[in-house]
C-alpha positions in Angstrom: -12.6 53.7 109.8 -10.6 54.1 113.0 -9.5 51.4 115.4 -9.8 51.5 119.1 -6.5 53.4 119.4 -7.7 56.0 117.0 -5.4 54.9 114.1 -6.4 53.7 110.7 -5.6 50.0 109.9 -3.0 51.0 107.3 -1.2 53.2 109.8 -1.2 50.4 112.3 0.3 48.0 109.7 3.1 50.5 108.8 3.9 51.1 112.4 4.1 47.3 113.0 6.5 46.9 110.1 8.7 49.7 111.4 8.8 48.3 114.8 9.3 44.7 113.7 12.5 42.9 114.6 13.4 42.3 110.9 15.8 45.0 109.8 16.1 46.0 106.1 19.6 44.5 106.0 18.1 41.1 107.1 15.6 41.3 104.3 18.4 42.0 101.8 20.3 38.9 103.1 17.2 36.8 102.8 16.6 37.9 99.2 20.3 37.3 98.3 20.1 33.8 99.8 16.9 33.0 97.9 18.5 34.2 94.6 21.7 32.1 95.2 19.5 29.1 96.0 17.5 29.7 92.8 20.6 30.0 90.7 22.1 26.9 92.2 18.9 24.8 91.5 18.6 26.1 88.0 22.3 25.4 87.2 22.0 21.9 88.7 18.9 21.2 86.7 20.5 22.3 83.4 23.7 20.3 84.1 21.7 17.2 85.0 19.4 17.5 81.9 22.3 18.0 79.5 24.3 15.1 80.9 21.5 12.6 81.0 21.6 9.6 78.8 18.9 9.8 76.0 15.7 7.7 76.4 14.4 5.9 73.3 11.5 3.6 72.7 11.9 0.0 73.9 12.5 -2.6 71.2 10.0 -5.4 70.6 11.2 -8.5 72.5 10.7 -11.9 70.9 11.9 -14.8 72.9 15.5 -13.8 73.9 15.9 -11.2 71.1 15.4 -7.5 70.6 13.6 -7.4 67.3 13.3 -4.7 64.7 11.2 -4.9 61.6 13.5 -4.4 58.7 10.8 -3.1 56.4 10.3 -0.1 58.7 13.9 1.0 58.6 14.7 4.0 56.4 17.8 3.8 54.3 20.8 5.5 56.0 18.7 6.7 59.0 19.4 5.1 62.4 16.6 3.9 64.6 17.4 4.2 68.3 16.2 2.0 71.1 16.6 1.6 74.9 16.7 -1.8 76.6 16.4 -1.8 80.4 18.5 -4.3 82.2 19.2 -4.4 86.0 18.5 -0.7 86.4 20.6 0.3 83.4 19.3 1.7 80.1 21.3 0.1 77.3 20.9 2.3 74.2 21.5 1.0 70.7 20.6 1.7 67.1 19.9 -0.2 64.0 20.7 1.2 60.6 20.2 0.1 57.0 23.0 1.2 54.6 22.8 0.1 50.9 20.3 -2.6 51.9 22.5 -4.1 54.6 21.3 -3.9 58.2 23.8 -3.3 61.1 23.5 -2.5 64.8 25.6 -0.5 67.2 25.6 0.5 70.8 24.7 4.1 71.3 28.1 4.5 72.8 31.4 5.7 71.5 34.4 3.4 72.0 36.3 6.3 73.7 33.6 8.5 75.1 31.2 5.9 76.5 32.0 6.9 80.2 30.1 10.2 79.5 27.0 8.2 78.5 26.1 10.8 75.9 25.7 8.5 72.9 25.2 9.7 69.3 22.8 11.9 67.4 21.8 11.8 63.8 21.2 14.8 61.6 21.1 15.1 57.8 23.0 12.0 56.9 25.6 12.4 59.6 26.1 10.8 62.9 27.8 12.7 65.7 29.2 11.8 69.1 27.4 13.9 71.7 30.5 13.9 73.9 33.4 14.9 71.6 31.2 16.3 68.7 33.1 14.3 66.1 30.8 13.9 63.1 30.9 11.6 60.0 28.6 10.4 57.2 26.6 7.3 58.1 28.2 5.3 55.3 31.5 5.7 57.3 29.9 4.4 60.5 32.0 1.3 60.8 35.3 3.2 60.2 34.5 6.2 62.4 37.1 9.0 62.8 40.1 8.4 65.0 38.9 6.4 68.1 35.4 7.9 67.9 33.4 5.0 66.6 30.2 3.4 67.8 30.6 -0.1 69.2 29.4 -2.8 66.9 26.6 -4.9 68.2 26.1 -8.4 66.6 22.8 -9.2 65.1 21.2 -11.1 62.2 18.4 -10.6 59.7 15.8 -13.3 59.7 12.4 -13.5 58.2 12.1 -9.7 57.7 13.3 -8.9 61.2 16.7 -7.9 62.6 17.4 -9.8 65.8 19.9 -8.8 68.5 20.3 -11.3 71.3 19.4 -9.9 74.7 22.5 -11.6 76.1 24.7 -9.5 73.7 23.1 -6.3 75.0 23.4 -7.4 78.6 27.1 -8.3 78.2 27.7 -4.7 77.2 25.8 -3.1 80.1 29.1 -1.8 81.5 29.1 0.8 78.7 26.1 2.4 80.3 
């Protein structure tokens, strides 16, 4: 089918592209800029997601205490929690070792400014910031200055209780 000027629609489109004000070098610059923007956004997203503080379930709050049911704790396996206070996420974990329950901030005494916390794997706890790793039975000793910060708590009527005030007083570590 021919148009009024005797040209086919495809020929008209090609002619318009050739006569358009966008030069091939301009298209190349636009593609390069788009690729740079894509690379920047992807890198930013990766850095942000790798540096974010972990998010854990909220603890049960009873009166003015974060409460963890002792019967649900597995021997030598930390259970992590996040408590929100004034826009900060205070992470901590509770662990039972040889029947004794203890609690710690999910923050290394040295590396806490990085807000990376700890990870647990196969009986070992590791600082996400400096990658120092040690067996959970050595958690109160740590290695060097890499040690989780002790969090006071008490076992009472089958529950392990940590005062919210104790958590809030340590919000500066997060």
